[in-house]
MIDRENMAR-712080 format. One record per atom (N, C-alpha, C, O, CB): x, y, z; residue in three letters; residue number from 0; atom name. Coordinates in steps of 0.2 Angstrom, whole numbers, plus 5000, padded with zeros to 4 digits. Glycine has a CB too. Layout:
BEGIN
- c1, c2, c3, r, k, a
- X, Y, Z, ALA, NUM, CA
...
This chain:
BEGIN
- c1, c2, c3, r, k, a
- 5032, 5061, 5044, MET, 0, N
- 5028, 5059, 5039, MET, 0, CA
- 5021, 5058, 5042, MET, 0, C
- 5020, 5054, 5046, MET, 0, O
- 5030, 5052, 5035, MET, 0, CB
- 5016, 5062, 5040, ASP, 1, N
- 5009, 5062, 5042, ASP, 1, CA
- 5005, 5057, 5038, ASP, 1, C
- 5005, 5057, 5032, ASP, 1, O
- 5006, 5069, 5042, ASP, 1, CB
- 5001, 5053, 5041, ASP, 2, N
- 4997, 5048, 5038, ASP, 2, CA
- 5000, 5044, 5033, ASP, 2, C
- 4998, 5043, 5027, ASP, 2, O
- 4991, 5052, 5034, ASP, 2, CB
- 5006, 5041, 5035, LEU, 3, N
- 5010, 5036, 5031, LEU, 3, CA
- 5005, 5031, 5027, LEU, 3, C
- 5001, 5027, 5031, LEU, 3, O
- 5015, 5033, 5035, LEU, 3, CB
- 5005, 5030, 5021, PHE, 4, N
- 5002, 5025, 5017, PHE, 4, CA
- 4994, 5026, 5018, PHE, 4, C
- 4990, 5021, 5018, PHE, 4, O
- 5004, 5018, 5019, PHE, 4, CB
- 4992, 5032, 5018, LYS, 5, N
- 4985, 5034, 5019, LYS, 5, CA
- 4982, 5034, 5011, LYS, 5, C
- 4985, 5038, 5007, LYS, 5, O
- 4983, 5040, 5023, LYS, 5, CB
- 4977, 5031, 5010, GLY, 6, N
- 4974, 5031, 5003, GLY, 6, CA
- 4976, 5026, 4998, GLY, 6, C
- 4979, 5021, 5001, GLY, 6, O
- 4975, 5038, 5000, GLY, 6, CB
- 4975, 5027, 4992, LYS, 7, N
- 4977, 5023, 4987, LYS, 7, CA
- 4985, 5023, 4987, LYS, 7, C
- 4988, 5028, 4986, LYS, 7, O
- 4974, 5024, 4980, LYS, 7, CB
- 4988, 5017, 4987, ILE, 8, N
- 4996, 5016, 4987, ILE, 8, CA
- 4998, 5012, 4981, ILE, 8, C
- 4995, 5007, 4979, ILE, 8, O
- 4999, 5013, 4993, ILE, 8, CB
- 5003, 5015, 4977, ASN, 9, N
- 5006, 5011, 4972, ASN, 9, CA
- 5013, 5009, 4973, ASN, 9, C
- 5016, 5012, 4978, ASN, 9, O
- 5004, 5014, 4965, ASN, 9, CB
- 5016, 5006, 4968, GLU, 10, N
- 5023, 5004, 4969, GLU, 10, CA
- 5028, 5010, 4969, GLU, 10, C
- 5033, 5010, 4972, GLU, 10, O
- 5025, 5000, 4964, GLU, 10, CB
- 5026, 5015, 4965, THR, 11, N
- 5030, 5022, 4965, THR, 11, CA
- 5030, 5025, 4972, THR, 11, C
- 5035, 5027, 4975, THR, 11, O
- 5027, 5027, 4960, THR, 11, CB
- 5024, 5025, 4976, ASP, 12, N
- 5023, 5028, 4982, ASP, 12, CA
- 5028, 5024, 4987, ASP, 12, C
- 5032, 5027, 4991, ASP, 12, O
- 5016, 5027, 4985, ASP, 12, CB
- 5028, 5018, 4987, ILE, 13, N
- 5032, 5013, 4991, ILE, 13, CA
- 5040, 5015, 4990, ILE, 13, C
- 5043, 5015, 4995, ILE, 13, O
- 5031, 5006, 4990, ILE, 13, CB
- 5042, 5015, 4983, ASN, 14, N
- 5049, 5017, 4982, ASN, 14, CA
- 5051, 5024, 4985, ASN, 14, C
- 5056, 5024, 4987, ASN, 14, O
- 5050, 5016, 4975, ASN, 14, CB
- 5046, 5029, 4984, ILE, 15, N
- 5048, 5035, 4986, ILE, 15, CA
- 5049, 5035, 4994, ILE, 15, C
- 5054, 5038, 4997, ILE, 15, O
- 5043, 5040, 4984, ILE, 15, CB
- 5044, 5032, 4997, VAL, 16, N
- 5044, 5032, 5005, VAL, 16, CA
- 5050, 5028, 5007, VAL, 16, C
- 5054, 5030, 5011, VAL, 16, O
- 5037, 5029, 5008, VAL, 16, CB
- 5052, 5023, 5003, PHE, 17, N
- 5058, 5019, 5005, PHE, 17, CA
- 5064, 5023, 5005, PHE, 17, C
- 5069, 5023, 5009, PHE, 17, O
- 5059, 5013, 5001, PHE, 17, CB
- 5065, 5027, 4999, GLU, 18, N
- 5071, 5032, 4998, GLU, 18, CA
- 5071, 5037, 5004, GLU, 18, C
- 5077, 5038, 5007, GLU, 18, O
- 5070, 5036, 4991, GLU, 18, CB
- 5066, 5040, 5005, ILE, 19, N
- 5066, 5045, 5011, ILE, 19, CA
- 5068, 5042, 5017, ILE, 19, C
- 5072, 5044, 5021, ILE, 19, O
- 5059, 5048, 5012, ILE, 19, CB
- 5065, 5036, 5019, ILE, 20, N
- 5066, 5033, 5026, ILE, 20, CA
- 5073, 5030, 5026, ILE, 20, C
- 5077, 5030, 5031, ILE, 20, O
- 5061, 5027, 5027, ILE, 20, CB
- 5075, 5027, 5021, ASN, 21, N
- 5082, 5024, 5020, ASN, 21, CA
- 5087, 5029, 5021, ASN, 21, C
- 5093, 5028, 5024, ASN, 21, O
- 5083, 5020, 5014, ASN, 21, CB
- 5086, 5035, 5018, TYR, 22, N
- 5091, 5041, 5018, TYR, 22, CA
- 5092, 5043, 5026, TYR, 22, C
- 5097, 5044, 5028, TYR, 22, O
- 5089, 5047, 5013, TYR, 22, CB
- 5086, 5044, 5029, ARG, 23, N
- 5086, 5046, 5036, ARG, 23, CA
- 5089, 5041, 5040, ARG, 23, C
- 5092, 5042, 5045, ARG, 23, O
- 5080, 5048, 5038, ARG, 23, CB
- 5088, 5035, 5039, TYR, 24, N
- 5091, 5029, 5042, TYR, 24, CA
- 5098, 5029, 5042, TYR, 24, C
- 5102, 5028, 5047, TYR, 24, O
- 5087, 5022, 5040, TYR, 24, CB
- 5101, 5029, 5036, ILE, 25, N
- 5108, 5028, 5035, ILE, 25, CA
- 5112, 5034, 5038, ILE, 25, C
- 5117, 5033, 5040, ILE, 25, O
- 5109, 5029, 5027, ILE, 25, CB
- 5108, 5040, 5038, ASN, 26, N
- 5112, 5046, 5040, ASN, 26, CA
- 5110, 5048, 5047, ASN, 26, C
- 5112, 5053, 5050, ASN, 26, O
- 5110, 5052, 5036, ASN, 26, CB
- 5107, 5043, 5051, TYR, 27, N
- 5105, 5044, 5058, TYR, 27, CA
- 5101, 5051, 5059, TYR, 27, C
- 5103, 5054, 5064, TYR, 27, O
- 5111, 5044, 5062, TYR, 27, CB
- 5096, 5052, 5055, LEU, 28, N
- 5092, 5058, 5055, LEU, 28, CA
- 5085, 5056, 5059, LEU, 28, C
- 5083, 5051, 5057, LEU, 28, O
- 5091, 5061, 5048, LEU, 28, CB
- 5083, 5060, 5062, PRO, 29, N
- 5076, 5059, 5066, PRO, 29, CA
- 5070, 5058, 5061, PRO, 29, C
- 5071, 5061, 5055, PRO, 29, O
- 5074, 5064, 5071, PRO, 29, CB
- 5065, 5055, 5063, ILE, 30, N
- 5059, 5055, 5059, ILE, 30, CA
- 5053, 5054, 5064, ILE, 30, C
- 5054, 5051, 5069, ILE, 30, O
- 5059, 5049, 5054, ILE, 30, CB
- 5048, 5057, 5062, ILE, 31, N
- 5041, 5057, 5066, ILE, 31, CA
- 5036, 5054, 5061, ILE, 31, C
- 5036, 5057, 5055, ILE, 31, O
- 5039, 5064, 5069, ILE, 31, CB
- 5033, 5049, 5063, VAL, 32, N
- 5028, 5045, 5058, VAL, 32, CA
- 5022, 5045, 5061, VAL, 32, C
- 5021, 5043, 5067, VAL, 32, O
- 5031, 5038, 5055, VAL, 32, CB
- 5016, 5046, 5058, SER, 33, N
- 5010, 5045, 5060, SER, 33, CA
- 5006, 5041, 5055, SER, 33, C
- 5007, 5042, 5049, SER, 33, O
- 5005, 5051, 5062, SER, 33, CB
- 5003, 5035, 5057, THR, 34, N
- 5000, 5031, 5052, THR, 34, CA
- 4994, 5027, 5056, THR, 34, C
- 4994, 5026, 5062, THR, 34, O
- 5005, 5026, 5049, THR, 34, CB
- 4990, 5024, 5052, GLU, 35, N
- 4985, 5020, 5054, GLU, 35, CA
- 4987, 5013, 5055, GLU, 35, C
- 4984, 5008, 5058, GLU, 35, O
- 4978, 5020, 5050, GLU, 35, CB
- 4993, 5011, 5052, PHE, 36, N
- 4996, 5005, 5053, PHE, 36, CA
- 4999, 5003, 5059, PHE, 36, C
- 5003, 5008, 5062, PHE, 36, O
- 5001, 5004, 5047, PHE, 36, CB
- 4999, 4997, 5062, THR, 37, N
- 5003, 4996, 5068, THR, 37, CA
- 5010, 4994, 5065, THR, 37, C
- 5011, 4994, 5059, THR, 37, O
- 5000, 4990, 5072, THR, 37, CB
- 5015, 4993, 5070, VAL, 38, N
- 5021, 4991, 5067, VAL, 38, CA
- 5021, 4984, 5064, VAL, 38, C
- 5024, 4984, 5059, VAL, 38, O
- 5026, 4990, 5073, VAL, 38, CB
- 5017, 4980, 5067, GLU, 39, N
- 5016, 4973, 5063, GLU, 39, CA
- 5013, 4973, 5056, GLU, 39, C
- 5016, 4970, 5052, GLU, 39, O
- 5012, 4969, 5068, GLU, 39, CB
- 5009, 4978, 5055, ARG, 40, N
- 5006, 4979, 5049, ARG, 40, CA
- 5011, 4982, 5044, ARG, 40, C
- 5011, 4980, 5038, ARG, 40, O
- 4999, 4983, 5049, ARG, 40, CB
- 5015, 4987, 5046, LEU, 41, N
- 5020, 4990, 5042, LEU, 41, CA
- 5025, 4985, 5040, LEU, 41, C
- 5027, 4985, 5034, LEU, 41, O
- 5023, 4996, 5046, LEU, 41, CB
- 5027, 4980, 5044, LEU, 42, N
- 5031, 4975, 5042, LEU, 42, CA
- 5028, 4970, 5037, LEU, 42, C
- 5032, 4968, 5033, LEU, 42, O
- 5034, 4971, 5048, LEU, 42, CB
- 5022, 4969, 5038, CYS, 43, N
- 5019, 4965, 5033, CYS, 43, CA
- 5018, 4968, 5026, CYS, 43, C
- 5019, 4965, 5021, CYS, 43, O
- 5012, 4962, 5036, CYS, 43, CB
- 5017, 4975, 5027, PHE, 44, N
- 5015, 4979, 5020, PHE, 44, CA
- 5022, 4979, 5017, PHE, 44, C
- 5022, 4978, 5011, PHE, 44, O
- 5012, 4986, 5022, PHE, 44, CB
- 5027, 4982, 5020, ASP, 45, N
- 5034, 4982, 5017, ASP, 45, CA
- 5039, 4981, 5022, ASP, 45, C
- 5040, 4986, 5026, ASP, 45, O
- 5035, 4989, 5013, ASP, 45, CB
- 5043, 4976, 5022, GLU, 46, N
- 5047, 4974, 5028, GLU, 46, CA
- 5053, 4979, 5028, GLU, 46, C
- 5056, 4981, 5033, GLU, 46, O
- 5050, 4967, 5028, GLU, 46, CB
- 5056, 4981, 5022, GLY, 47, N
- 5061, 4986, 5022, GLY, 47, CA
- 5060, 4993, 5025, GLY, 47, C
- 5063, 4995, 5029, GLY, 47, O
- 5063, 4987, 5015, GLY, 47, CB
- 5054, 4995, 5024, ILE, 48, N
- 5051, 5002, 5027, ILE, 48, CA
- 5050, 5001, 5034, ILE, 48, C
- 5052, 5004, 5038, ILE, 48, O
- 5045, 5005, 5023, ILE, 48, CB
- 5046, 4995, 5035, GLY, 49, N
- 5043, 4994, 5042, GLY, 49, CA
- 5049, 4993, 5047, GLY, 49, C
- 5049, 4995, 5053, GLY, 49, O
- 5039, 4989, 5042, GLY, 49, CB
- 5054, 4989, 5045, SER, 50, N
- 5060, 4987, 5050, SER, 50, CA
- 5064, 4994, 5051, SER, 50, C
- 5067, 4995, 5057, SER, 50, O
- 5064, 4982, 5046, SER, 50, CB
- 5065, 4998, 5046, ARG, 51, N
- 5069, 5004, 5047, ARG, 51, CA
- 5065, 5009, 5052, ARG, 51, C
- 5068, 5012, 5056, ARG, 51, O
- 5070, 5008, 5040, ARG, 51, CB
- 5059, 5009, 5050, ILE, 52, N
- 5055, 5014, 5055, ILE, 52, CA
- 5055, 5011, 5062, ILE, 52, C
- 5056, 5015, 5067, ILE, 52, O
- 5047, 5014, 5053, ILE, 52, CB
- 5054, 5005, 5063, TYR, 53, N
- 5054, 5002, 5070, TYR, 53, CA
- 5060, 5003, 5073, TYR, 53, C
- 5061, 5005, 5079, TYR, 53, O
- 5052, 4995, 5069, TYR, 53, CB
- 5066, 5001, 5070, GLU, 54, N
- 5073, 5002, 5073, GLU, 54, CA
- 5074, 5009, 5075, GLU, 54, C
- 5076, 5011, 5080, GLU, 54, O
- 5079, 5000, 5067, GLU, 54, CB
- 5072, 5014, 5070, MET, 55, N
- 5073, 5021, 5072, MET, 55, CA
- 5069, 5024, 5078, MET, 55, C
- 5071, 5028, 5081, MET, 55, O
- 5072, 5025, 5065, MET, 55, CB
- 5063, 5021, 5078, CYS, 56, N
- 5058, 5023, 5083, CYS, 56, CA
- 5058, 5019, 5089, CYS, 56, C
- 5054, 5021, 5094, CYS, 56, O
- 5051, 5024, 5080, CYS, 56, CB
- 5061, 5013, 5089, LYS, 57, N
- 5061, 5009, 5095, LYS, 57, CA
- 5062, 5012, 5102, LYS, 57, C
- 5066, 5016, 5103, LYS, 57, O
- 5066, 5004, 5094, LYS, 57, CB
- 5057, 5011, 5106, GLY, 58, N
- 5057, 5015, 5113, GLY, 58, CA
- 5053, 5021, 5113, GLY, 58, C
- 5051, 5024, 5118, GLY, 58, O
- 5064, 5017, 5114, GLY, 58, CB
- 5051, 5023, 5107, TYR, 59, N
- 5046, 5029, 5106, TYR, 59, CA
- 5040, 5028, 5103, TYR, 59, C
- 5037, 5033, 5101, TYR, 59, O
- 5050, 5035, 5103, TYR, 59, CB
- 5038, 5022, 5101, VAL, 60, N
- 5032, 5020, 5098, VAL, 60, CA
- 5026, 5020, 5102, VAL, 60, C
- 5026, 5017, 5108, VAL, 60, O
- 5033, 5013, 5094, VAL, 60, CB
- 5021, 5024, 5100, VAL, 61, N
- 5015, 5024, 5103, VAL, 61, CA
- 5009, 5021, 5099, VAL, 61, C
- 5009, 5024, 5093, VAL, 61, O
- 5013, 5032, 5106, VAL, 61, CB
- 5006, 5016, 5101, GLU, 62, N
- 5000, 5013, 5097, GLU, 62, CA
- 4994, 5014, 5101, GLU, 62, C
- 4994, 5013, 5106, GLU, 62, O
- 5002, 5006, 5095, GLU, 62, CB
- 4989, 5017, 5097, ILE, 63, N
- 4983, 5019, 5100, ILE, 63, CA
- 4978, 5014, 5097, ILE, 63, C
- 4977, 5014, 5091, ILE, 63, O
- 4981, 5026, 5099, ILE, 63, CB
- 4974, 5011, 5101, GLU, 64, N
- 4969, 5006, 5099, GLU, 64, CA
- 4964, 5010, 5095, GLU, 64, C
- 4961, 5015, 5097, GLU, 64, O
- 4966, 5002, 5105, GLU, 64, CB
- 4962, 5007, 5089, LYS, 65, N
- 4957, 5011, 5085, LYS, 65, CA
- 4950, 5010, 5088, LYS, 65, C
- 4947, 5004, 5088, LYS, 65, O
- 4958, 5008, 5078, LYS, 65, CB
- 4947, 5016, 5090, LYS, 66, N
- 4941, 5016, 5092, LYS, 66, CA
- 4937, 5022, 5090, LYS, 66, C
- 4941, 5027, 5089, LYS, 66, O
- 4940, 5015, 5101, LYS, 66, CB
- 4931, 5022, 5089, LYS, 67, N
- 4928, 5028, 5086, LYS, 67, CA
- 4929, 5034, 5091, LYS, 67, C
- 4930, 5040, 5088, LYS, 67, O
- 4920, 5027, 5086, LYS, 67, CB
- 4929, 5033, 5097, GLU, 68, N
- 4930, 5039, 5102, GLU, 68, CA
- 4937, 5042, 5101, GLU, 68, C
- 4938, 5048, 5103, GLU, 68, O
- 4929, 5037, 5109, GLU, 68, CB
- 4942, 5039, 5098, ASN, 69, N
- 4948, 5041, 5097, ASN, 69, CA
- 4948, 5046, 5091, ASN, 69, C
- 4953, 5050, 5091, ASN, 69, O
- 4953, 5036, 5096, ASN, 69, CB
- 4943, 5046, 5087, ASN, 70, N
- 4943, 5050, 5081, ASN, 70, CA
- 4939, 5057, 5083, ASN, 70, C
- 4933, 5056, 5084, ASN, 70, O
- 4939, 5047, 5075, ASN, 70, CB
- 4942, 5062, 5084, TYR, 71, N
- 4939, 5068, 5086, TYR, 71, CA
- 4934, 5071, 5081, TYR, 71, C
- 4929, 5074, 5083, TYR, 71, O
- 4944, 5073, 5088, TYR, 71, CB
- 4935, 5069, 5075, ARG, 72, N
- 4930, 5071, 5070, ARG, 72, CA
- 4923, 5068, 5071, ARG, 72, C
- 4918, 5070, 5068, ARG, 72, O
- 4932, 5069, 5063, ARG, 72, CB
- 4923, 5062, 5074, LEU, 73, N
- 4916, 5058, 5075, LEU, 73, CA
- 4913, 5061, 5082, LEU, 73, C
- 4908, 5058, 5084, LEU, 73, O
- 4918, 5051, 5075, LEU, 73, CB
- 4916, 5065, 5086, ARG, 74, N
- 4913, 5067, 5092, ARG, 74, CA
- 4907, 5072, 5091, ARG, 74, C
- 4904, 5075, 5096, ARG, 74, O
- 4918, 5070, 5097, ARG, 74, CB
């Protein structure tokens, strides 16, 4: 899932994302997620989605501190 929760988000978006993540969680299927949210912010945004993503990705999470030089478009 690229750019998870990027842009305007409504309840329908959250429900669809939950269904996708929950299906993969229950069936032990892999998932790759990129997002501008930290794990902590994902948990605050939606605990059901955030906790499943964290549990599935535990040990493989890479968080990059947001700096202008990390955005290649601004170089």
